[in-house]
C-alpha positions in Angstrom: 22.9 73.9 -146.3 22.2 74.2 -150.0 24.6 71.9 -152.0 23.2 72.8 -155.4 24.4 76.4 -155.5 28.1 75.7 -155.1 27.9 72.6 -157.3 26.2 74.6 -160.1 28.8 77.4 -159.8 31.5 74.7 -160.1 29.9 73.3 -163.2 29.8 76.8 -164.8 33.4 77.5 -163.9 34.6 74.1 -165.3 32.6 74.7 -168.5 34.2 78.2 -168.9 37.6 76.7 -168.3 37.1 74.0 -170.9 35.9 76.5 -173.4 39.0 78.7 -173.0 41.2 75.6 -173.0 39.6 74.4 -176.3 40.2 77.8 -177.8 43.8 77.7 -176.8 44.3 74.3 -178.5 42.4 75.5 -181.6 44.8 78.5 -181.9 48.0 76.7 -181.1 49.3 77.3 -184.7 48.1 80.9 -184.9 51.1 83.3 -185.2 51.2 85.6 -182.2 48.4 84.0 -180.3 48.9 84.0 -176.5 47.2 81.4 -174.3 44.3 82.5 -172.1 43.5 81.3 -168.6 40.2 81.5 -166.7 40.6 83.3 -163.4 38.5 81.8 -160.6 37.6 83.1 -157.1 36.0 81.4 -154.2 32.6 82.8 -153.1 32.0 83.6 -149.5 28.8 81.6 -149.4 30.4 78.6 -151.1 31.2 77.8 -154.7 33.4 79.5 -157.2 33.0 82.4 -159.7 34.7 83.2 -162.9 36.4 86.6 -162.4 37.6 86.9 -165.9 40.0 85.6 -168.5 43.7 86.5 -168.4 46.4 86.2 -171.0 49.5 84.1 -170.4 52.4 86.7 -170.4 54.9 84.2 -171.9 56.1 85.6 -175.2 54.9 83.5 -178.2 57.4 81.6 -180.2 58.5 83.3 -183.5 55.8 82.7 -186.0 53.8 80.7 -183.5 52.0 80.9 -180.2 52.8 80.3 -176.5 50.3 77.5 -176.2 51.9 74.4 -174.7 49.8 71.3 -175.5 51.1 69.4 -172.4 49.9 72.2 -170.2 46.6 72.4 -172.0 46.2 68.6 -171.6 46.8 68.7 -167.9 44.5 71.6 -167.4 41.8 69.9 -169.5 42.1 66.8 -167.3 41.8 68.9 -164.1 38.8 70.7 -165.5 37.2 67.4 -166.4 37.6 66.1 -162.9 36.2 69.4 -161.5 33.1 69.1 -163.8 32.5 65.4 -162.9 32.8 66.0 -159.2 30.3 68.9 -159.3 28.0 66.9 -161.4 28.1 64.0 -158.9 27.1 66.5 -156.2 24.1 67.7 -158.3 23.1 64.0 -158.9 23.4 63.1 -155.2 21.4 66.2 -154.2 18.7 65.2 -156.7 18.6 61.7 -155.3 18.3 63.0 -151.8 15.5 65.4 -152.7 13.7 62.5 -154.5 14.0 60.3 -151.4 12.6 63.1 -149.2 9.7 63.6 -151.6 9.0 59.9 -151.5 8.9 59.9 -147.7 6.3 62.7 -147.6 4.1 61.1 -150.3 
C-alpha cells in the first residue's frame, strides 16, 4: 500500500486550509468580509481532496466582518497538527525506502 499519496494529499489540504485561515485573519477588520472555509472530502483510494472554498453564512458585524479569532486560532492549530502528522508519514516512508535500498545495495 502506498503511504505517500494519502500523506501528500493531506499536506496539500492542510496547506490550503492554512492559506484560507491566514486570509481570514488578515481580513478580520475589513468591513463586510465573510470568513471562508476549505471544504475537504475523503478520497476512495485514501487521502483527502480540497473540494472548494465556502463562505461562512454568519452575517458580518456592522462595519466589520464575521471572522472570529478564537475560531481561527483553533482551526489553525488543527491544521498545524494535520500538516505535521502527514509530514511525519512522508518522513517515515522516506526512511523505510532508504532502509530498503540499503538492504539491496
